[in-house]
N, CA, C and O atoms as CSV, one atom per row, in Angstrom:
chain,resi,resn,atom,element,x,y,z
A,1,MET,N,N,-31.516,7.369,-15.397
A,1,MET,CA,C,-30.998,6.168,-16.068
A,1,MET,C,C,-29.529,6.293,-16.945
A,1,MET,O,O,-29.496,7.182,-17.797
A,2,SER,N,N,-28.820,5.793,-16.841
A,2,SER,CA,C,-27.677,5.540,-18.284
A,2,SER,C,C,-27.724,4.810,-19.510
A,2,SER,O,O,-28.214,3.691,-19.664
A,3,VAL,N,N,-27.162,5.548,-20.392
A,3,VAL,CA,C,-27.455,5.021,-21.878
A,3,VAL,C,C,-27.081,3.310,-21.487
A,3,VAL,O,O,-27.878,2.792,-22.269
A,4,PHE,N,N,-26.645,2.563,-21.047
A,4,PHE,CA,C,-26.077,1.630,-20.802
A,4,PHE,C,C,-27.436,0.815,-20.002
A,4,PHE,O,O,-28.087,-0.102,-20.502
A,5,ARG,N,N,-27.622,1.345,-18.817
A,5,ARG,CA,C,-28.582,1.121,-18.060
A,5,ARG,C,C,-29.846,0.186,-18.782
A,5,ARG,O,O,-30.254,-0.967,-18.636
A,6,ALA,N,N,-30.372,1.826,-19.986
A,6,ALA,CA,C,-31.022,1.562,-20.502
A,6,ALA,C,C,-31.178,0.544,-21.666
A,6,ALA,O,O,-32.177,-0.110,-21.967
A,7,LEU,N,N,-30.022,0.566,-22.213
A,7,LEU,CA,C,-29.732,-0.512,-23.370
A,7,LEU,C,C,-29.640,-2.214,-22.651
A,7,LEU,O,O,-29.731,-3.292,-23.238
A,8,ALA,N,N,-29.509,-2.038,-21.753
A,8,ALA,CA,C,-29.168,-3.428,-20.775
A,8,ALA,C,C,-30.720,-3.847,-20.683
A,8,ALA,O,O,-31.214,-4.958,-20.872
A,9,LEU,N,N,-31.514,-2.308,-20.245
A,9,LEU,CA,C,-33.384,-3.223,-20.651
A,9,LEU,C,C,-33.768,-3.233,-21.436
A,9,LEU,O,O,-34.686,-3.983,-21.769
A,10,ALA,N,N,-33.138,-2.239,-22.233
A,10,ALA,CA,C,-33.722,-2.731,-23.863
A,10,ALA,C,C,-34.021,-4.368,-24.536
A,10,ALA,O,O,-34.979,-4.999,-24.984
A,11,ILE,N,N,-32.699,-4.558,-24.309
A,11,ILE,CA,C,-32.255,-5.988,-24.629
A,11,ILE,C,C,-32.786,-7.021,-23.733
A,11,ILE,O,O,-33.123,-8.133,-24.138
A,12,ALA,N,N,-32.835,-6.761,-22.897
A,12,ALA,CA,C,-34.285,-8.138,-21.566
A,12,ALA,C,C,-34.862,-8.122,-22.177
A,12,ALA,O,O,-35.187,-9.194,-22.688
A,13,CYS,N,N,-35.552,-6.706,-22.691
A,13,CYS,CA,C,-37.134,-6.611,-23.510
A,13,CYS,C,C,-37.315,-8.046,-23.887
A,13,CYS,O,O,-37.759,-9.158,-23.602
A,14,ALA,N,N,-36.271,-6.787,-25.240
A,14,ALA,CA,C,-36.369,-7.945,-26.565
A,14,ALA,C,C,-35.484,-9.573,-25.953
A,14,ALA,O,O,-34.554,-9.844,-26.714
A,15,ALA,N,N,-35.621,-10.480,-24.919
A,15,ALA,CA,C,-35.494,-10.933,-24.837
A,15,ALA,C,C,-35.855,-12.232,-24.518
A,15,ALA,O,O,-35.539,-13.414,-24.381
A,16,GLY,N,N,-36.686,-11.366,-24.476
A,16,GLY,CA,C,-38.896,-12.154,-23.780
A,16,GLY,C,C,-38.987,-11.907,-21.962
A,16,GLY,O,O,-39.944,-12.526,-21.498
A,17,SER,N,N,-38.153,-11.109,-20.871
A,17,SER,CA,C,-37.952,-10.419,-19.923
A,17,SER,C,C,-39.733,-9.212,-19.689
A,17,SER,O,O,-40.191,-8.317,-20.399
A,18,THR,N,N,-39.869,-9.386,-19.321
A,18,THR,CA,C,-41.338,-8.925,-19.874
A,18,THR,C,C,-41.285,-8.199,-17.851
A,18,THR,O,O,-42.226,-7.415,-17.721
A,19,THR,N,N,-40.805,-8.278,-17.072
A,19,THR,CA,C,-40.379,-7.793,-16.198
A,19,THR,C,C,-39.076,-7.282,-15.900
A,19,THR,O,O,-38.668,-7.386,-14.743
A,20,GLY,N,N,-38.210,-6.629,-16.969
A,20,GLY,CA,C,-37.345,-5.633,-16.729
A,20,GLY,C,C,-36.196,-6.772,-15.997
A,20,GLY,O,O,-35.025,-6.990,-16.306
A,21,ALA,N,N,-36.582,-7.046,-15.507
A,21,ALA,CA,C,-35.707,-7.782,-14.551
A,21,ALA,C,C,-34.262,-8.917,-15.195
A,21,ALA,O,O,-34.686,-9.967,-15.677
A,22,LEU,N,N,-33.043,-8.792,-15.214
A,22,LEU,CA,C,-31.720,-9.431,-15.863
A,22,LEU,C,C,-31.471,-11.182,-15.241
A,22,LEU,O,O,-31.365,-11.674,-14.118
A,23,ALA,N,N,-31.455,-11.755,-16.719
A,23,ALA,CA,C,-31.197,-12.987,-16.244
A,23,ALA,C,C,-29.825,-13.126,-15.970
A,23,ALA,O,O,-29.032,-12.747,-16.832
A,24,ALA,N,N,-29.387,-13.629,-14.862
A,24,ALA,CA,C,-27.925,-14.084,-14.660
A,24,ALA,C,C,-27.663,-14.605,-16.039
A,24,ALA,O,O,-28.483,-15.175,-16.759
A,25,GLY,N,N,-26.393,-14.330,-16.313
A,25,GLY,CA,C,-25.362,-14.448,-17.172
A,25,GLY,C,C,-26.280,-14.264,-18.577
A,25,GLY,O,O,-26.173,-14.859,-19.649
A,26,SER,N,N,-26.986,-13.475,-18.264
A,26,SER,CA,C,-27.334,-12.471,-19.713
A,26,SER,C,C,-26.814,-11.851,-20.600
A,26,SER,O,O,-25.605,-11.762,-20.385
A,27,ALA,N,N,-27.172,-11.281,-21.668
A,27,ALA,CA,C,-26.084,-9.938,-22.002
A,27,ALA,C,C,-26.545,-9.038,-21.545
A,27,ALA,O,O,-25.828,-8.039,-21.516
A,28,ALA,N,N,-27.256,-8.984,-21.252
A,28,ALA,CA,C,-27.892,-7.643,-20.149
A,28,ALA,C,C,-26.889,-7.540,-19.388
A,28,ALA,O,O,-25.890,-6.832,-19.516
A,29,GLU,N,N,-27.239,-8.439,-18.393
A,29,GLU,CA,C,-26.657,-8.299,-17.000
A,29,GLU,C,C,-24.499,-8.470,-17.420
A,29,GLU,O,O,-23.586,-7.801,-16.937
A,30,GLN,N,N,-24.434,-9.588,-18.428
A,30,GLN,CA,C,-23.191,-8.920,-19.199
A,30,GLN,C,C,-22.709,-7.224,-19.081
A,30,GLN,O,O,-21.973,-6.618,-18.301
A,31,LEU,N,N,-23.729,-6.722,-20.568
A,31,LEU,CA,C,-23.323,-5.227,-20.015
A,31,LEU,C,C,-23.150,-4.482,-19.201
A,31,LEU,O,O,-22.498,-3.478,-19.486
A,32,LEU,N,N,-23.623,-4.645,-17.942
A,32,LEU,CA,C,-23.646,-3.933,-16.782
A,32,LEU,C,C,-22.974,-4.277,-15.268
A,32,LEU,O,O,-22.904,-3.778,-14.145
A,33,ALA,N,N,-22.538,-5.452,-16.000
A,33,ALA,CA,C,-21.313,-6.216,-14.845
A,33,ALA,C,C,-19.675,-5.051,-14.996
A,33,ALA,O,O,-19.394,-4.359,-15.975
A,34,PRO,N,N,-19.017,-5.156,-13.947
A,34,PRO,CA,C,-18.379,-3.993,-13.790
A,34,PRO,C,C,-16.522,-4.458,-14.686
A,34,PRO,O,O,-16.041,-5.501,-14.244
A,35,PRO,N,N,-16.208,-4.192,-15.090
A,35,PRO,CA,C,-14.768,-4.773,-16.509
A,35,PRO,C,C,-14.089,-5.138,-15.359
A,35,PRO,O,O,-14.102,-4.729,-14.198
A,36,ALA,N,N,-13.515,-5.976,-15.936
A,36,ALA,CA,C,-12.505,-7.471,-15.131
A,36,ALA,C,C,-11.268,-6.516,-14.621
A,36,ALA,O,O,-10.886,-5.783,-15.533
A,37,VAL,N,N,-10.541,-6.341,-13.382
A,37,VAL,CA,C,-9.689,-6.012,-13.636
A,37,VAL,C,C,-9.107,-7.234,-13.888
A,37,VAL,O,O,-9.592,-8.365,-13.838
A,38,ALA,N,N,-7.133,-6.552,-14.386
A,38,ALA,CA,C,-6.190,-7.820,-14.205
A,38,ALA,C,C,-5.504,-7.809,-13.338
A,38,ALA,O,O,-5.475,-6.666,-12.882
A,39,GLU,N,N,-5.104,-8.232,-12.993
A,39,GLU,CA,C,-4.108,-9.001,-11.237
A,39,GLU,C,C,-2.605,-8.593,-12.008
A,39,GLU,O,O,-2.192,-8.938,-13.115
A,40,ARG,N,N,-1.989,-7.743,-10.988
A,40,ARG,CA,C,-0.892,-7.302,-11.350
A,40,ARG,C,C,-0.206,-8.716,-10.895
A,40,ARG,O,O,-0.684,-9.463,-10.041
A,41,PRO,N,N,0.920,-8.931,-11.574
A,41,PRO,CA,C,1.643,-9.983,-11.156
A,41,PRO,C,C,2.139,-9.882,-9.664
A,41,PRO,O,O,1.956,-8.920,-8.917
A,42,GLU,N,N,2.735,-10.937,-9.398
A,42,GLU,CA,C,3.287,-10.198,-7.938
A,42,GLU,C,C,4.684,-9.435,-8.048
A,42,GLU,O,O,5.582,-9.557,-8.880
A,43,GLY,N,N,4.614,-8.938,-7.380
A,43,GLY,CA,C,6.534,-8.265,-7.412
A,43,GLY,C,C,6.068,-7.092,-8.836
A,43,GLY,O,O,7.123,-6.457,-8.817
A,44,SER,N,N,5.438,-6.577,-9.719
A,44,SER,CA,C,6.220,-6.382,-10.498
A,44,SER,C,C,5.932,-4.886,-10.457
A,44,SER,O,O,6.528,-4.207,-11.294
A,45,PHE,N,N,5.022,-4.206,-9.521
A,45,PHE,CA,C,5.623,-3.006,-8.624
A,45,PHE,C,C,6.303,-2.525,-8.055
A,45,PHE,O,O,6.199,-1.327,-7.790
A,46,GLN,N,N,7.325,-3.318,-7.620
A,46,GLN,CA,C,7.761,-2.994,-6.845
A,46,GLN,C,C,9.786,-2.924,-7.904
A,46,GLN,O,O,10.903,-2.425,-7.768
A,47,VAL,N,N,9.031,-3.779,-8.806
A,47,VAL,CA,C,10.230,-4.093,-9.777
A,47,VAL,C,C,10.725,-2.558,-10.193
A,47,VAL,O,O,11.849,-2.055,-10.188
A,48,ALA,N,N,9.297,-1.972,-10.592
A,48,ALA,CA,C,8.393,-0.912,-11.512
A,48,ALA,C,C,9.798,0.126,-10.466
A,48,ALA,O,O,10.833,0.457,-11.045
A,49,ALA,N,N,9.599,0.443,-9.167
A,49,ALA,CA,C,9.303,1.333,-8.671
A,49,ALA,C,C,11.192,1.812,-8.169
A,49,ALA,O,O,11.692,2.860,-7.760
A,50,ALA,N,N,11.559,0.916,-8.368
A,50,ALA,CA,C,13.222,0.529,-8.178
A,50,ALA,C,C,13.559,1.059,-9.082
A,50,ALA,O,O,14.230,1.949,-8.560
A,51,ARG,N,N,13.655,1.302,-10.652
A,51,ARG,CA,C,13.763,2.071,-11.234
A,51,ARG,C,C,13.898,3.357,-11.514
A,51,ARG,O,O,13.951,3.902,-12.616
A,52,LYS,N,N,13.965,3.922,-10.183
A,52,LYS,CA,C,13.381,5.146,-10.329
A,52,LYS,C,C,14.878,5.996,-9.779
A,52,LYS,O,O,14.787,6.982,-9.047
A,53,TYR,N,N,15.951,5.564,-10.152
A,53,TYR,CA,C,17.322,6.428,-9.339
A,53,TYR,C,C,18.201,7.530,-10.732
A,53,TYR,O,O,18.247,6.988,-11.836
A,54,PHE,N,N,18.498,8.208,-10.679
A,54,PHE,CA,C,19.022,8.760,-11.659
A,54,PHE,C,C,20.527,9.292,-10.995
A,54,PHE,O,O,20.812,9.614,-9.842
A,55,VAL,N,N,21.435,9.231,-12.377
A,55,VAL,CA,C,23.400,10.142,-12.236
A,55,VAL,C,C,22.739,11.301,-12.155
A,55,VAL,O,O,21.605,11.498,-12.593
A,56,VAL,N,N,23.333,11.972,-11.676
A,56,VAL,CA,C,23.227,13.669,-11.987
A,56,VAL,C,C,24.302,13.440,-12.493
A,56,VAL,O,O,25.008,12.493,-12.147
A,57,LEU,N,N,24.625,14.338,-13.469
A,57,LEU,CA,C,26.266,14.768,-13.898
A,57,LEU,C,C,26.412,15.954,-13.844
A,57,LEU,O,O,27.480,16.420,-14.242
A,58,GLY,N,N,25.129,17.037,-13.207
A,58,GLY,CA,C,25.159,18.330,-13.539
A,58,GLY,C,C,23.450,18.732,-13.805
A,58,GLY,O,O,22.474,18.345,-14.448
A,59,ALA,N,N,23.869,19.795,-12.816
A,59,ALA,CA,C,22.456,21.041,-12.695
A,59,ALA,C,C,22.473,22.229,-12.803
A,59,ALA,O,O,22.919,22.860,-11.845
A,60,PHE,N,N,22.012,22.947,-13.963
A,60,PHE,CA,C,22.385,24.419,-14.455
A,60,PHE,C,C,21.397,24.876,-14.911
A,60,PHE,O,O,20.696,24.172,-15.638
A,61,ARG,N,N,21.001,26.363,-14.583
A,61,ARG,CA,C,19.774,27.098,-14.912
A,61,ARG,C,C,19.367,28.045,-16.032
A,61,ARG,O,O,18.607,29.011,-16.099
A,62,SER,N,N,20.320,27.272,-17.058
A,62,SER,CA,C,20.584,27.054,-18.493
A,62,SER,C,C,20.762,25.560,-19.248
A,62,SER,O,O,21.645,24.713,-19.113
A,63,GLN,N,N,19.103,25.591,-20.425
A,63,GLN,CA,C,19.669,24.443,-21.032
A,63,GLN,C,C,20.688,24.210,-21.666
A,63,GLN,O,O,21.164,23.076,-21.716
A,64,ASN,N,N,21.316,25.437,-22.387
A,64,ASN,CA,C,22.191,24.783,-23.019
A,64,ASN,C,C,23.349,24.267,-22.445
A,64,ASN,O,O,24.095,23.548,-23.110
A,65,ALA,N,N,23.710,24.700,-20.667
A,65,ALA,CA,C,25.131,24.490,-20.273
A,65,ALA,C,C,24.646,23.021,-19.972
A,65,ALA,O,O,25.552,22.260,-19.632
A,66,ALA,N,N,23.181,22.405,-20.047
A,66,ALA,CA,C,23.113,20.959,-19.225
A,66,ALA,C,C,22.986,20.379,-20.645
A,66,ALA,O,O,23.131,19.182,-20.400
A,67,TYR,N,N,22.746,20.502,-22.419
A,67,TYR,CA,C,23.425,20.190,-22.890
A,67,TYR,C,C,24.581,19.996,-23.587
A,67,TYR,O,O,24.732,19.128,-24.446
A,68,ARG,N,N,25.303,20.694,-23.276
A,68,ARG,CA,C,27.036,21.170,-22.995
A,68,ARG,C,C,27.774,20.182,-22.197
A,68,ARG,O,O,28.933,19.855,-22.450
A,69,ARG,N,N,26.771,19.513,-20.805
A,69,ARG,CA,C,28.063,18.687,-20.335
A,69,ARG,C,C,27.370,17.515,-20.997
A,69,ARG,O,O,27.877,16.652,-21.713
A,70,CYS,N,N,25.738,17.698,-20.501
A,70,CYS,CA,C,25.672,15.419,-21.832
A,70,CYS,C,C,26.344,15.811,-23.279
A,70,CYS,O,O,26.701,14.790,-23.866
A,71,SER,N,N,26.510,16.554,-23.731
A,71,SER,CA,C,27.429,16.305,-24.948
A,71,SER,C,C,28.382,15.372,-24.531
A,71,SER,O,O,28.528,14.377,-25.241
A,72,MET,N,N,29.200,15.518,-23.316
A,72,MET,CA,C,30.181,14.610,-22.869
A,72,MET,C,C,30.288,12.918,-22.382
A,72,MET,O,O,31.305,12.413,-21.906
A,73,PHE,N,N,28.932,12.170,-22.637
A,73,PHE,CA,C,28.312,11.279,-22.208
A,73,PHE,C,C,27.442,10.699,-22.959
A,73,PHE,O,O,26.375,11.311,-22.985
A,74,GLY,N,N,27.493,9.143,-23.989
A,74,GLY,CA,C,26.675,9.374,-24.325
A,74,GLY,C,C,25.709,8.920,-24.047
A,74,GLY,O,O,24.750,9.464,-24.594
A,75,ASP,N,N,25.477,8.100,-23.393
A,75,ASP,CA,C,23.885,8.221,-22.529
A,75,ASP,C,C,23.206,8.928,-21.686
A,75,ASP,O,O,22.151,8.621,-21.131
A,76,GLY,N,N,24.028,10.207,-21.560
A,76,GLY,CA,C,23.359,11.544,-20.833
A,76,GLY,C,C,22.132,12.028,-21.463
A,76,GLY,O,O,21.818,12.482,-22.563
A,77,GLU,N,N,21.848,11.897,-20.917
A,77,GLU,CA,C,19.805,13.155,-21.272
A,77,GLU,C,C,19.898,14.308,-20.531
A,77,GLU,O,O,20.573,14.379,-19.504
A,78,VAL,N,N,19.132,15.398,-21.084
A,78,VAL,CA,C,19.330,16.782,-20.615
A,78,VAL,C,C,16.928,16.607,-19.924
A,78,VAL,O,O,15.950,16.389,-20.638
A,79,VAL,N,N,16.988,16.787,-18.743
A,79,VAL,CA,C,16.081,16.590,-18.256
A,79,VAL,C,C,15.504,18.059,-17.326
A,79,VAL,O,O,16.228,18.507,-16.437
A,80,SER,N,N,14.431,18.583,-17.581
A,80,SER,CA,C,13.539,19.752,-16.413
A,80,SER,C,C,13.769,18.993,-15.056
A,80,SER,O,O,13.608,17.776,-14.970
A,81,THR,N,N,14.073,19.616,-14.227
A,81,THR,CA,C,14.364,19.020,-12.576
A,81,THR,C,C,13.164,19.116,-11.973
A,81,THR,O,O,12.818,18.604,-10.908
A,82,ASN,N,N,12.307,20.063,-12.993
A,82,ASN,CA,C,10.953,20.462,-12.176
A,82,ASN,C,C,9.078,18.896,-12.712
A,82,ASN,O,O,7.948,18.637,-12.298
A,83,GLU,N,N,10.232,18.361,-13.998
A,83,GLU,CA,C,9.107,16.919,-13.909
A,83,GLU,C,C,9.623,15.874,-12.857
A,83,GLU,O,O,9.461,14.684,-13.126
A,84,TYR,N,N,10.095,16.148,-11.943
A,84,TYR,CA,C,10.843,15.255,-10.752
A,84,TYR,C,C,10.412,16.102,-9.071
A,84,TYR,O,O,10.821,17.099,-8.477
A,85,PRO,N,N,9.354,15.002,-8.804
A,85,PRO,CA,C,9.161,16.034,-7.237
A,85,PRO,C,C,10.478,15.319,-6.677
A,85,PRO,O,O,11.042,16.406,-6.806
A,86,ASN,N,N,11.251,14.686,-6.293
A,86,ASN,CA,C,12.911,14.734,-5.534
A,86,ASN,C,C,13.456,15.925,-6.164
A,86,ASN,O,O,14.249,16.416,-5.361
A,87,PHE,N,N,13.398,16.658,-7.287
A,87,PHE,CA,C,14.383,16.978,-8.007
A,87,PHE,C,C,13.905,19.086,-7.610
A,87,PHE,O,O,12.861,19.717,-7.777
A,88,ARG,N,N,15.125,19.445,-7.129
A,88,ARG,CA,C,14.707,20.656,-6.939
A,88,ARG,C,C,14.410,21.580,-8.529
A,88,ARG,O,O,15.092,21.654,-9.551
A,89,ASN,N,N,12.945,22.255,-8.110
A,89,ASN,CA,C,12.443,22.789,-9.807
A,89,ASN,C,C,13.393,24.284,-9.927
A,89,ASN,O,O,14.090,24.979,-9.187
A,90,GLY,N,N,13.042,24.273,-11.001
A,90,GLY,CA,C,14.153,25.766,-11.885
A,90,GLY,C,C,15.387,25.160,-12.781
A,90,GLY,O,O,15.975,25.924,-13.546
A,91,TYR,N,N,15.798,23.703,-12.677
A,91,TYR,CA,C,17.525,23.726,-12.868
A,91,TYR,C,C,16.978,22.770,-14.534
A,91,TYR,O,O,15.780,22.666,-14.801
A,92,TRP,N,N,18.076,22.174,-15.460
A,92,TRP,CA,C,18.278,21.953,-16.269
A,92,TRP,C,C,19.199,20.397,-15.420
A,92,TRP,O,O,19.851,20.618,-14.399
A,93,ALA,N,N,19.139,19.265,-15.868
A,93,ALA,CA,C,19.965,18.490,-15.331
A,93,ALA,C,C,20.612,17.932,-16.561
A,93,ALA,O,O,20.387,18.519,-17.619
A,94,CYS,N,N,21.519,16.693,-16.564
A,94,CYS,CA,C,22.023,15.927,-17.542
A,94,CYS,C,C,22.315,14.879,-16.117
A,94,CYS,O,O,22.806,15.101,-15.010
A,95,VAL,N,N,21.727,13.622,-16.796
A,95,VAL,CA,C,21.710,12.720,-15.751
A,95,VAL,C,C,21.911,11.707,-16.869
A,95,VAL,O,O,22.333,11.996,-17.989
A,96,ILE,N,N,21.413,9.959,-16.272
A,96,ILE,CA,C,21.251,8.372,-16.406
A,96,ILE,C,C,20.650,8.733,-15.679
A,96,ILE,O,O,20.468,9.322,-14.613
A,97,GLY,N,N,20.111,7.915,-17.034
A,97,GLY,CA,C,18.544,7.131,-15.700
A,97,GLY,C,C,17.304,7.204,-16.699
A,97,GLY,O,O,17.172,7.627,-17.847
A,98,PRO,N,N,16.375,6.557,-15.687
A,98,PRO,CA,C,16.278,6.302,-14.647
A,98,PRO,C,C,16.725,4.630,-14.608
A,98,PRO,O,O,16.359,3.752,-15.389
A,99,LEU,N,N,17.751,4.494,-13.282
A,99,LEU,CA,C,18.381,2.892,-13.062
A,99,LEU,C,C,17.871,3.065,-12.157
A,99,LEU,O,O,17.448,4.043,-11.540
A,100,TYR,N,N,17.925,1.076,-11.940
A,100,TYR,CA,C,18.118,0.187,-10.418
A,100,TYR,C,C,19.390,1.130,-9.422
A,100,TYR,O,O,20.281,1.840,-9.889
A,101,ARG,N,N,19.154,0.895,-8.205
A,101,ARG,CA,C,20.166,1.938,-7.337
A,101,ARG,C,C,21.796,0.760,-7.874
A,101,ARG,O,O,22.919,1.222,-8.074
A,102,ASN,N,N,21.575,-0.113,-7.938
A,102,ASN,CA,C,22.897,-0.787,-7.779
A,102,ASN,C,C,23.618,-0.041,-9.277
A,102,ASN,O,O,24.614,0.656,-9.475
A,103,GLU,N,N,22.693,-0.521,-10.021
A,103,GLU,CA,C,22.871,0.252,-12.070
A,103,GLU,C,C,23.468,1.742,-11.531
A,103,GLU,O,O,24.660,2.006,-11.691
A,104,ALA,N,N,22.959,2.265,-11.173
A,104,ALA,CA,C,22.933,3.979,-10.914
A,104,ALA,C,C,24.484,4.922,-9.990
A,104,ALA,O,O,25.096,5.985,-10.092
A,105,GLU,N,N,24.495,3.425,-8.966
A,105,GLU,CA,C,25.525,3.425,-8.286
A,105,GLU,C,C,27.035,3.074,-9.084
A,105,GLU,O,O,28.015,3.768,-8.814
A,106,ASP,N,N,27.100,2.353,-9.720
A,106,ASP,CA,C,27.875,1.796,-10.872
A,106,ASP,C,C,28.312,2.756,-12.184
A,106,ASP,O,O,29.462,2.577,-12.586
A,107,GLN,N,N,27.749,3.450,-12.670
A,107,GLN,CA,C,27.486,4.305,-13.812
A,107,GLN,C,C,27.925,5.589,-12.606
A,107,GLN,O,O,28.318,6.549,-13.269
A,108,MET,N,N,27.975,5.845,-11.438
A,108,MET,CA,C,28.415,6.975,-10.731
A,108,MET,C,C,29.487,6.847,-10.853
A,108,MET,O,O,30.149,7.777,-11.315
A,109,TRP,N,N,29.965,5.881,-10.559
A,109,TRP,CA,C,31.619,5.459,-10.053
A,109,TRP,C,C,32.675,6.098,-11.300
A,109,TRP,O,O,33.517,6.995,-11.308
A,110,ALA,N,N,31.894,4.659,-12.835
A,110,ALA,CA,C,32.228,4.918,-13.526
A,110,ALA,C,C,33.211,6.339,-14.285
A,110,ALA,O,O,34.310,6.405,-14.836
A,111,SER,N,N,31.714,7.715,-13.822
A,111,SER,CA,C,31.992,8.814,-14.122
A,111,SER,C,C,32.276,9.944,-13.255
A,111,SER,O,O,32.210,11.172,-13.310
A,112,LYS,N,N,32.524,9.288,-12.656
A,112,LYS,CA,C,33.440,10.240,-10.935
A,112,LYS,C,C,35.065,10.580,-11.881
A,112,LYS,O,O,35.691,11.331,-11.133
A,113,GLU,N,N,35.666,10.398,-12.787
A,113,GLU,CA,C,36.932,11.015,-13.154
A,113,GLU,C,C,36.924,11.919,-14.025
A,113,GLU,O,O,37.872,12.668,-14.264
A,114,ALA,N,N,35.399,11.923,-14.799
A,114,ALA,CA,C,34.717,13.705,-15.885
A,114,ALA,C,C,34.211,14.334,-15.095
A,114,ALA,O,O,34.472,15.535,-15.153
A,115,VAL,N,N,33.478,13.974,-14.243
A,115,VAL,CA,C,33.260,14.423,-13.051
A,115,VAL,C,C,33.359,14.248,-11.428
A,115,VAL,O,O,32.246,13.857,-11.078
A,116,PRO,N,N,33.510,14.269,-11.224
A,116,PRO,CA,C,34.421,13.908,-9.432
A,116,PRO,C,C,32.655,13.820,-8.773
A,116,PRO,O,O,32.231,12.965,-7.996
A,117,ASP,N,N,31.587,15.417,-9.599
A,117,ASP,CA,C,30.763,16.062,-8.199
A,117,ASP,C,C,29.515,15.116,-8.459
A,117,ASP,O,O,28.488,15.087,-7.781
A,118,ALA,N,N,29.838,14.268,-9.692
A,118,ALA,CA,C,28.281,13.003,-10.077
A,118,ALA,C,C,27.803,12.339,-8.690
A,118,ALA,O,O,28.467,12.146,-7.671
A,119,TYR,N,N,26.481,12.053,-8.950
A,119,TYR,CA,C,25.841,11.670,-7.271
A,119,TYR,C,C,24.637,11.017,-8.026
A,119,TYR,O,O,24.443,11.130,-9.236
A,120,VAL,N,N,23.789,10.258,-7.074
A,120,VAL,CA,C,22.648,9.052,-6.998
A,120,VAL,C,C,21.748,10.080,-7.136
A,120,VAL,O,O,22.310,11.174,-7.069
A,121,LYS,N,N,20.383,10.147,-7.329
A,121,LYS,CA,C,19.164,10.712,-6.504
A,121,LYS,C,C,17.997,9.910,-7.317
A,121,LYS,O,O,17.798,9.598,-8.491
A,122,ALA,N,N,17.368,9.753,-6.129
A,122,ALA,CA,C,16.076,9.237,-6.756
A,122,ALA,C,C,14.892,10.365,-7.361
A,122,ALA,O,O,14.696,11.401,-6.727
A,123,GLY,N,N,14.213,10.111,-8.486
A,123,GLY,CA,C,13.551,10.406,-9.467
A,123,GLY,C,C,12.426,10.847,-8.531
A,123,GLY,O,O,12.362,12.070,-8.658
A,124,TRP,N,N,11.594,10.473,-7.734
A,124,TRP,CA,C,10.533,10.498,-7.112
A,124,TRP,C,C,10.248,8.986,-6.323
A,124,TRP,O,O,9.230,8.822,-5.650
């Protein structure tokens, strides 16, 4: 018997139930009830999932090389590609994001003058 079940039965007995049955709406029954699950507002998952795109400004075996590339961009950051399932493991990437796809494409085109081989890639 779980600790919570034992506590609920003790509360039920203290409340005057000699059978050990839990009265509907009693404190003991409320203790045993599964926790309520908050419902997610409709469409919230789609919005969160859509912000998964990165502008890749370069991928390097050396973390220092990635930092040098990112120093050219105020909003670029260095990430390990091992942390993103859609990226090839073993590199350090200078990226901007995560962004919505259209934002990532706009950023990519704005970066093309400085980094002609910049591209957009989903991180997950």
